Structures are given as C-alpha cells and as structure tokens.
N, C-alpha and C positions, 0 to 999 in steps of 0.2 A: 504494500500500500504506500503510495507516494505521500509526501508531506502535505500537499494540498488536500488530498482526500482525507488524510488523518485529521487535519484541522476542520475540514468541512463536516465530517461525521461527528466530531466532538461538538461543533456548533449546533448541529441538528439535535443531538441529545440534550444539550443545554436549553435550547429553545423549547423542546418538548416538556422538560421538567418545570420550567418557569411559566410557560404560557398555557399548558393544558388545563381545562376547567370543564365542569359539568353544570348544567342548568339545574339549580335547586330552587324551583319556584320562580321568583323574579330576580334572585341573586345568582351570582356566579361563584361556584365553589372550586377554588384552585386546589385540587387533590394533592398533587405532589409538592406544591409549594408549602402547604401546611405540614406535610410530613418532614420536609427539609427543616422547617422551624423546630419541630419536635426533636429531630436528630441533633440540631445545633445546641439545644438546651438539655440534651441527654435524657429526654423523655421517651425516646424511641430508639431501638437498636437496629432493626432491619427495615429495609424499604423494598417492597415488591413491585416491580414494573409489570403491569398488565399489558401484554402484547395486543389485546383488543383495543386498548386506549391508544397505543402507538399506531396501530393500523388505521384507526379513525383519523389520525392527523397526517401520518406519513406511511403509506403502505409499503413503500420501498424500504424504508428503515426497518419496519417490522420483519420483512422477509430477510433482511441482512442480519438482524439479531438472531432469528431462528436458525440461520445457516452458519453463523460464526459466533456463537454465544460467548465463548471464553474471552474473545477479544472485546466484545461490547460490555462485558462485566468490568473490564479495565477502563473502558471509555466512561461509563457512567460513574465509576468510582472516582476517577480523576475530576470529572465535572462537578460531582457533589462535593468533593473535597475543596474545590475552588469556590463553590457557591456558599459554603457554610458561613464564612465571616459576614456575608451580606444579610443572612437571616438570624444572626445572633444578636439578640436585644438585651440579654442579661447573662450573668455568669451562672454556670450550672451549679446546683446546690450539692449534688452527690459527686464527690471526687474520690477516685481510687488511688492505688499506690503509684500507678504510672503518672498521674497528674502531679503528685508530690515530687516524684523523681524528676520530671521535666522542669517543674518550677525551681527545684534546687539547682539544676544545671543552668537555668537562665540567670539565677542570682550569681552563680559563679562567673558566667559570661560578663554580666554587668560589672562585677567587682574587678575582673581582670582587664576589661576594656570599657572604662567609664565613658569614653568619648563616643562610643558607638552604641550606647544603651538604648537609644530611640529605635534602632533597627534590630534590636535583639530578637524580638519575636519573629520578625520576617526572616532573619537569618536562621532562626531555630527551625522554622518550617522548611527551609531549604536544606538545613544540615541534617535533621532527623529524617529517616526514610518515611514516606507517606504511609506505609503499612503500619508503622508504629503509632502514628497520630490518629489514624482513622478509627473511630469508635462506632462504625456502622457496617452493615452487610448489605450487598445488593443481590437481589434474587429476581428471576424472571418467572412469569406465569404465562403459559402457552395460550394461544388463541382458543376461544371456546369452540370453534368449528373443527378443531383438531381432536379427534376421538382417541381414547387410549388404545395403544397397540399391544399386541401380544409380544412376549419376550423373544420368541423365535423370529419375529419379523424385524427386530433391531439388528442390522447387519453392518458390514464395514462402511457402507456409504453414509451411515449416520454418525460416523466419528466426528466429534467437534460440534455437532448440531444439537439443538434443543429437541428432546423427544419426550413423549408421555407414555408411560407403561402402567399396566394394572396387574396386581398380583396379591398374594397372601404372604405376610411376614412369617418366616419360619424360624429365624434366629436373629438375635441382636446382641451386640457386645456391650460392655460397660462403657459409659461415657468417660473418656480420658482427655487430659489436656494435651493439645498438640501445639508445639512451638511454631509460631509464624514469623517472629522476628527475634533473633538471638543478639544479645548485648554482651560485649566483651570489655574488659578493663585491662590496660597495659600495666605491668608491674614496674616499668622503668619511668615512663613519662606520665602515667595516670590518665592518658587520653582514652576516650570510649569509642568503640567501633560497633557498627550495626550490620547485621547480615540478614536480609529478608530471605525466608525459606518458602519455596513454592512446591516442593516435592516431599514425599514421605521420608527420604533419606537426604542427609547433607554432610559435607565435610567441614568440620569446624575450622575457623581461621587460626593460623598458628603464629604469624608474624604481625607486628603492629603496623598498620598502614599510615600512621600519623606522620606529619612533616618533620616533627622533632626527632623521632626515632630514625627516620630515613636519613636525615642530615647528619646525625651523630653516629649512625651505623651501630646503634647500641643493641639492636635485635631483641627488643623487649618481648616477653612472653605474654600471651593473652589468656585471661581467665574468664570463663563464662559467668556472667552475673545474672542469676535467676530472677532476682527482683526487678531488674530493669528490662527483662525480656517480655515478650507478649505471647500469650497462650490463648488458643481458642478451643471450644468444645469439639470433640471428635467422636463419632460413633459409626459403626458399620452395621448395616442391615443386610439380611439375605432374603430376597423375595422369590417366590415360586409362582409360576403361571397357574391360572385356574384350570380345573379339569375340563371345562367346556372349550378351552382354547387349545387343547392337546389333540393333534391329529390321531387317527386310528393307528394303533400299533406302536406309538411313541410313549416316552415317559416325560413328565413335566420338567421343564428347564428352569434353571435358577440364575439369578444375577445378583452381584454385590452392589449395594448402594451405600455411598458415603454421605453422611449427614453431618454438617459442621455448624457450629454456632447455635442459633436459635432453632434450627431444625432438628436438633438432637432431642431425644425423649418424646417425640411426637407419636411414635408408633410402638406397639407392644406385640410380642409373638401371638399370632392368631388373628391379627387385624387384617382386613381387606383394604388395601390402600391404592391410591393412584399417585404416582410419582412423576413429577416433571423435573428433568435434569439434563445435564450435558453428558453425552456418551463419550468416554475417553479411554485410551489405552493405559494400562498400568506401566508406569515408568520404573524400570529396575536399574540398579547400578552395581558395579563391582563384578563379582564372579557370576552372579545370577544373570547379568546382562550378557555375559559371554556365552553362558550355557543355554539361554532361551532360544537362540537361533533367530529364525525369521518370524516365529510366532510371538504373540503378545496377548496377555490377559486384558480384559476390559472391565470397566466399572461405570457406574452412573453417579455423577456428582449431583446430589439432590438440590433443587431450587424451590420446590413446592411439594408438600406432602399432604394429601387429603384422604381422610378415612371414607371408605365407600360402603354402600350397601352390598350385601353378598350376591343378591340375585339380579340387581339392576345396575345400569351404568350411571348412577347418580350419587351425589354426595350423601353420606350417612347423616341422617337428621336425628340428633339425640334431644332435640328440643321438645318441650311438653306442649300440651294444648293451651291456647289462650283462654282468658275468661269468657270471651264472646263465644268461642267454639264450645266451651263446656256448658254455657247457658242454653245453647241451641239444642243440646242433647237432652233426652229424657233419662235421667239417671235412675238407679234403683234396679228392680228386678227385670224390667223390660230391657235395660241396657245389658244386663247379664245374659239374658236369653239371646239378644241380638249379636253380642260379641261372640258367644259360643256358636251361633249359627254361621257367623262369618269365618270361622276357622274351617278351612278346607270345604267350602260349600259344594264342590264337585263330588265329594264322597257322600254316599247316601247313608242316612241314619246315624247311629252312634252319638245320640244327643248328649247322654251323660258323660261319655268318654271325652267329647269335645269340651264339655264344661270343665272336666278335670284337667285337660291339657291347657285350657285358658288359665286356670288357677296355677298351674305349673309355670306358665310364662310370667305371671305376675309375682308369684312367690310370697312366702310369709315374711315375718319380721324376725331378724336375729336377736337373740337375747344373750346377755353376758352377766349373769348374777355372780358377783364376787369372783370374777376371773374365769368362771366356768362358762363355756360357750354352748348355747343351744341353737342348733341350726334353724334357719328359716326357709331354706330351699326345700322344695317338694320333689320327691322321687316317685316315679310311676313306672310300673311294668305292665305291658300289654302282652298277654299270652292268648293265642287263639289259633284257630284252624287256618290252613292255607287259603289265601284269597279273600281275606276279610279286611284288606286295606291297612294293615298295620304299618308296613314300610312307607306307604303314601302319607299316612299321618305323621310319621317321623320326619320325612323329608319336608313336609309343610312347616312343621315346627322349627326345623333347621333353617328354613328360609326366612320365617317371620321373626325369629329371635335376632336381636342386634349382635349377639356374640354367641357362637355355637360351633360345635365340631360334630361331624358325622363319621361313624366308624362301624365296622362289622365285627362280629365275634371271632370268626375264624381268621380274619385278616389282621387281628390285633393281638399283640403279645403283652405281657405284663409291663415290659419296659416301654413299649409303644404307648401304653395308656398312662404311665406315670412319668418317668424321666430316664434319660439315657446319658451315659458318660461319653463325652466327645472331647477331642483335642482341638483347641482353638487354633486356627491357621495363622492368626496374627500374633498372639502372644505365646503360642506353643504350650499353653497350660491346659490341664484337664478341667473341663467345664461341664455343667449340666445343661442338657437340652430337653425342654419340657415335652411331654407327650400330650395325647389328646385331652386328658382330664385337666392338665395344667394350662394348656392353651385355651381351654374353655372356662377359665376362671371368671367368676361372676357372670356366668352364662349357662348354657345348656349343653350337655354331652349326650348325643343320641347314639345308642348302641343297638344295632340291628343283629339278628341271629344270636341273641344273648345265650340261648341254650347250647349253641355249638361251640362256645368258648371253652378252652381247656380249663380244668379246675384250678391249676396253679396260677393261671393268668387271671382267673376270676377273683381270686383272693386279694388281688391288688386293689379292687374296688371297695372292699369292706371299709377300710379306713376313710376313704374319700366320702362315702355316703353318709357317715355319721360325724366324724371329727372334722371333715372338710379340709384335710391336709394330706400331703404325701411326704412321708418320712423316708429319707435317703441316707444310707451309710455304705457308700461305694468308693473305692479308689481313693481313700483318704478324705473324701468329702462327706461330712456328716451335717445334714441340714434338714429343714422341714419346709416344704413348698406349699404355698396356698393353692387350694383347689376348691374354692367356694362355688360348687357347680351343682346343678340339678341334673340327675341322671334319668333319662327316658329310655327304657329298654323295651325291645320287642322280641318275643320268643315264641317258639312252637312247643306244644306239649311234648311229653317224653315219647309218645307213640305216634308222633306226626300229627294226629288229630286227637281231640279230647275224647276219651273213652268214658262214657257215663257209668259203665259197670265197675269202674275202679274208683278209689277214693281220690280226693283232690291232691293229697300228698303224693300218691303214686303217679298221678298225671303230671304234676309240676316237676317233681324231682329236683328241687333246688334246696339248699340247706336253709334251716330255719333262721340262722344268723343273718343270712342275706335277705330272706323274705321279710323279716321284721323291719328291715331298713327301708323297704318300700312303703310309702304312705298309702298307696292304692295299688292293688293287684287286680287287673281286669282280665277275666277269661271271656273271650269273644267266640261264641259258638255259631257255627254255620248250620242252622237247623232248617230242614225243608218245611216251607209253609207257603201255600199257594198264593195267598194275598201278598205276603211280603216279597216273595220271589217275583211276582208280576210287577210290583212297584219298583223293585230294584232293577229289573231288566229294562223297564221303561226309562228309568233315570240314567242308566249306563248308556243306552243307545242314544238318548238325547244329548248327553255330554260328548259322546263320540262323534256325532254328526255336527254339532254346533260349537264344540270347544268352549262351552259355557254351561253353568248349572241351569236346570230348568227354572222357570219363574215360580215364585212362591209368595206367601203372604208376608214374609219378612224379607226386606231388601238387605243383602249382605253388605258390610262395609269393606272398603278396599284395604289392601295389606298395609299400605303406608299409614293410613289413619289408625288401624289397629295397633301398629308399632308405637305410634305417638301416644295413643291412649294408655298403652301399657307403661310407657315411660312416665306418664303423668301419675299413674297409680303407684309406681314404685317410689315416688317422692313422699308418700304417706306412710306413717308409722303408727297404725292403730293399736290400742291396748284393750285388754279384756277387763271389763268392770267387775267389781267384787260381787255384785248382786247376781252374776251368772255362774259363780263358782260352784254352788250347790247343784245347779242344773247340769253342769258339765260333768261333775263327779258322779252324779247318779246315772247319767247316760252311759258313762264309761263302765260303771259297775254292772249295768244291764247288759252291755256288750260282752263283758268278761264272763258273766253268768251264762249267757247263751253259748259262748264258745266252749265253756266247760261241759255243757250238756250235749253239744252237737259234736259228734265224732268227725264228721266230714267238714272240718273248718280249719282255716289256717291258724298259725301261731299268733296268739294275742298277748301283748305285753304292754308295759307302760308307754312304749313308743306309739301305741295306738292313740293314747290320750294326747300325746304331743302332735300326732297327725291331725286330730280334731282341731287343736288350737291353731296349727299352721294353716289348715284349709279355711278356718273361720276368719283369721286375719287377712288371708288373701281375698276372701269375699268382701270384707270391709274395705280393703284397698280398692276393689273394683267399684264400690259405691263412692269412693273418694271420701270416706268417713274417717273420723279420728277414734271412734269407739266401735267395738264389736257388739252387735245386738243379738237377740235371741234367734232371729231368723237366720243369721249367719251360722250359728251353732247347729240349728236344725238342718240347714242345707248341707253342712259338712258331715253331720251324722248320716244324712240320707245318702250322700255319695259313698261313704264308707260301707253302709249297709248294702247299697246296690252293687258295689264291687264284690262284697262277700256273697251276695245272692247269685252272682254270675258263676259261682263255683259248682253249684249242684242244682239238680232239677227239683229236689224237694223244697229247698228254701225259696227258689225262684217261683213266683206265682205263675201258674199255667194260664194259657190264653182264655180258657172258658170260664174262669173264676173272675167275677167283677171285683174291682177294688173295694167297693162299699161292702160287699159280702165278706171279703177277707178282713176288713176293719171290724165288722160286726163280730166275727169269730174271735178276734183279738180281745175286744172289750168283754165278751162273754167269758173268755178264759180268765181275765182278771177278776171278774165277779165270782167265778167258781173257786178260784184259789183263795180269795178272802173269806168266802162263806157268807157274804152279805148279798142283798139284792140291789145294791147301789154302789156307784163309784164316782169319784170326782172327775170332772171333765179334764182338768189339767193332767191328772195321772194317765187317763186314757189317751189323751193327745200325745203325751210324751212317749208312751209305749208305741203308739201308731207311727209317729215320726221316726222313731228309732228303727222301725222295720222297713223304712224306705218309702212310706207313703207321704203325700203332701198334705198341707193344711186344708186346701180346697176339697180334697177327697174326704178328709175327716169331717168337715162341715156338711158335705153332701150326704154322708152316711148318717149323721145325726138327724138331719132333716127328713131323710127318706124313712128311717125306721120310727121316727116320731109320728109321721103321718100314718104309718101302718099300725100305730098303737102297740108297738113292741115295747117301747120304753117311754118314760116321761122325763122332761127336763124342767127343773124349777125355773122360776121367773128370772132370777139373776143368771141363769144358764151356767151354773157352777157344778151341778150334780146330776148324774143320770140314774134314774130308778127304773128297774125292770118291772113290767106288769106281769105278775104270775098268773 
C-alpha cells in the first residue's frame, strides 16, 4: 500500500468515527463519537465497529475491512489514539499502576530537562510505544447479511479476512495474562526500553539501545520490569461444528479460537456461540518453524462472541417477559394447561407427561439449610413401549431448554458423562475436560436408551442426581465439579415391552437407589383401543401431510415465547407457608401407607416428600407467585399418583369405570373403615386428590350422588352423611 493510500484510508476511518450518526427522533446521535469520549475518560475499554454502519457510509471501506481486517485494526487504533486528546474534557478518576509509572517518568523528564517541560507530554507520546499508552481495544462486527459459516467451509482463501462461524464450545482454558509490551531497565545507565510483542513467542532484548550506552560502549544488561510492562487477558477456546453441519460419513471438525481482553470469559463449555474473527495462521518460531515444513496450523482471532440458540440461527435471548406481555396473558391454571399443550404439540396425547416435562424445565427452588444442600432440579424417567414418542419428547426438551446436552446410553461411558483427564496442548499440564453432565450445568441432560447403559457407567449418575456434583480423584487431580443438572431419561422395559403379568420391579429392573432419585417415573403403555388408535392415526397422518399439528381449541405458543416465559418463572423463589405443613405431611403418610400395602409399587422414601415440594414450587413458579398454595400441592400429588398409576393395571382406572363412580367407592371405603355413616368433606377430598382425581371431578361426584339421595351434605357443605 502506497503512502497516499495509507493516508487516504486513515482519513476515511477518521471521518467515519467522527461524522457517523443515527437519527434519534429529531436529534442526531453520534454513536462512535460518544464512545470515543467514554474511552478518553476511561469509562469504556473496547469499541466495536459495526460493518453495517461502515457500509451505510462507505461500502468500499466496509469491503476493504472485511478483506484485510488485521490491517484496519491498526488503522482504527492509530486514528482513535490521535483523536482521544480532542475528546478528553476531564482527567480520568481511576488510575492504574501504568499511569503512576508514566507520571513518575514524566516528572523525571521535567527534572532532568526543565527547559523542555512544556513539550514533555508530547515527547512522552512519541517516546513511549503506542501499544503501551492505548487503554482500548478495537473489534469489528460483521455485516448482518453475512450468515454464519460452517467450520469446514473456512479454507485458505479466508486467511486474513473477517469470517463468522457457528459452533459449540467444547473446551476453554484458564484466563492468563499475556504480555503485549515488555519494559526493560538498563543496569548501567538506568534508561528504559520498550518492546511491543505481537506474537505468542518473543526474544527478549539483551543489549541496551540507549544513546548513552552506545556512546560509552558500556554494554549494559537489560532486566525485565514486570510492573512497567503491559499485560492483556488471554484465553483459548475450542469450538466444534454442529451435527447438522457435518456431511454424511464425516466427523465434526474443530477450530481454536483466541479471545483477548474483554472477550475472555464470555463463553463456557457447552454454549452454542457465533464467533466473528480474523482467520490467521499460527506463527511458530525456532525449531518448530523448521520442522513444520510447508504446513501451518490456523486459529481464529475473536472480535465478537454471541451466544446462540441451539436450534435456530439467532441470538440467544435470556431476557424475561415485560410487564405488558405478562399482563396480556391469563395466568393461573389456564396458563399451565396452555404451556403444557405447547410442549411438542405435534405429539398426540401424553397431557400429564407434558405437564411434568414443563415442571422439569422450570425446576424447583434450591434450599441450603445450615450448609446442607437440597436440590431443586427435577429428575424424570420415561419408560415405555417402543413407538410411544419418548425420544421425540426428549429431543423437544433438548431444543427448548436454553442449556442442555443430549446423549444415549450405549454411546456414553462413565467418563463421557462426568469428566475426563486430558493434557492441555498449550501448557502441557493435565486438565479436566467436562462430560455431558458437567457441560449441562444449570440445564438439562437428556439420556436416551437409559436401560442399555452399562451398570458401571450408570453408577456415575447417582451422585449427580442427588448431590449435584461430580467428585474426581484422577491423575493427581482431586476436585468436585458442579453438575446442577436435571436428568431426563428414556428407557424401555426389561423385556422390550411392558409385561403386565410381571411385577413393576421385574419390568423396570433398575436399582432402587437410582429409582428413588427420580421424582417421577412414567410407564407409557401402548394399549390397543379402537377410539384412541383412530384419533392417533388421524393426528399422525395430518402432521405428516401438513408438517403442523392439527387445529385444536387451545392455540399453542411458539418455542421462543415458551423459553422466555420459563426464564421469567425461574426468577421467582416461592416458599411453602406453614399452614400447609400438616396437609403435606398427611398426604405423604397416605402415600407411604398405600405403598406399604401395595406389592406392585415402586420404592417410596423421604425423597418422595421432597419431590412433592419440588413439583409444588415449580407450579408456583409457573403462576409467577411468591407462595405455594394448596392447589399446587394437590396438583403435585396428582402427578405423582398418576405416575404411580401408570405402573399397573389394577391401580390405573379402567376405561369403563367413570371417575365419579371411582370417587364414590373411595368415600364409601373411608366410611366403612371409620365405622360411622358420615365423613368430613375435607378428608374425603384429600383422599380423592391423592388418588389422582381432580377437584372438579370430586365436586361433580358430590352433586350427582346428592341428587340421587345416596348421601346428604349439610348446609355449610363440610360433612357428608350417608342415607341408610
């Protein structure tokens, strides 16, 4: 580039920074001029140049920046460095060690050269390297019309250009200080020397370059002065391309991304990100440069990192719903039904299972009484016959959750689920690389084919499901990793299909220690029924023909809105009021009593009581309430009862028995046990709800049998008396 072109391009960059504005009503808002003022006053560290703004003013300049980005970073840095004194109206309040260092050197200059004190600062700017005095970073953001590319499409023709790629973060290194300017002090003349460093490796200066040492030929030795040097944050990321971008028969490719300065710590393992950066070859020196031959490794120097949605090419929105949007919704039970209906509407039926999955997405509230941790995450196991859409439900939850991992039982080892020991290629140290459960921290881990997992691999999940940690003692590394994750597992029964002639324990064949850690265990049966089969076939054919769910009386919400509503619910931390304590304990005692009398039942322990509390707090979160009410407890008990009822045919109500008749039998059973001809309405309702019936069905039963003169209810409607 000739000198004239160099000056011309710098002038165009300067004109863009000072003159660009956007119309804000009737006023002009100078976007970059305001940022320059903030940088001059140390209120802002980085400035991001949006190429959409550059293209609006000068399309040729925007194309030049995208094609030779490293050069234009230097252009904009020089221009901003020259413009900062014009935008500086006050002295910065926060000064660091480098400011004190430079001020001390200026005082020394004024003391040694009092005649030239007026030009001390100007000489200092010329004397010190610009890299030492710059307290800002320049980054570029690609044009919005440029869509993220796959990693395998970034080839040699992209070297030095601004590219945008999308992938999942698989590994990150620790943030370490990287020296950008080295400062040396001479032991003979005391002069200071500066060495800007632009590569990962450098050769330190050995001889003093000052005029005094050269004229005296004293050969003073230089000592590195750490306090006077400048360091920037440095972090390496490894991203892997998405599975939908991998061609048939290939394995996913990876790319190293280097994040410096303010871009460090923006991503964590498991995040889906979109990175804009400069594609560059790795510069090697010394023996490695000789041995590498004609080949060169490449990396991406990050300029912009955005967290993305997993299933769509748009930015991840973690914002909650506004007050106006919340007021437009009808909260309460209708919202609970509508949200559950909106989960996988293409899948027919499974209303209660979808409600349970909705509560899993919302989650309960963590409690830490006196240091002891009680988890709030909800774990669910779906066990059923082949072809009942278990895997489809898992994949939908994996898509709608903002942070999740999907894995299968046979394809996962214990190390792949927890953590593996790896050797860091940068530091050559042994480091831990998190598995699926660690990567899904504060999210959901979906495990399909759970029954086909090997037993010694399945034991790795026990600690995660209750203590929410992964304890590691390998290769000299003894630590405990956070795995605050909800586990959603899908499995087939032991004999492929559920055998009603065998007990639930024989059909499930999972250890009681693992089953008790699941809050809900659903057995999904594929029973032949003409009416259900007809509706299911019509639903499937409609979805297959139109790629959309059939029209219904409830309009499902879209996935983005559901994600935002769930994020709003998670901001609430409801508590259980004291007046519900007796009701919860009596309901748990009733469940425990029934489990003791019923042979064909799963293991019931105190964890069942915690499951009721977790489900109830999740329901209160869905209502955006601060307290759990009795309806939440009743719905939580109903879901647990329905999951238990799915285990056997006797417990589950058959199709020809009406709900009001079954409720009548329950109430009559209470009267027969007590030996009286009357019972309190509250006791009857509690027993009925514990069996999985709803309040509406209970009220309908009372009204129906009262009209038939089977029983009478007093005027205050608190006691039922049978007419003998």
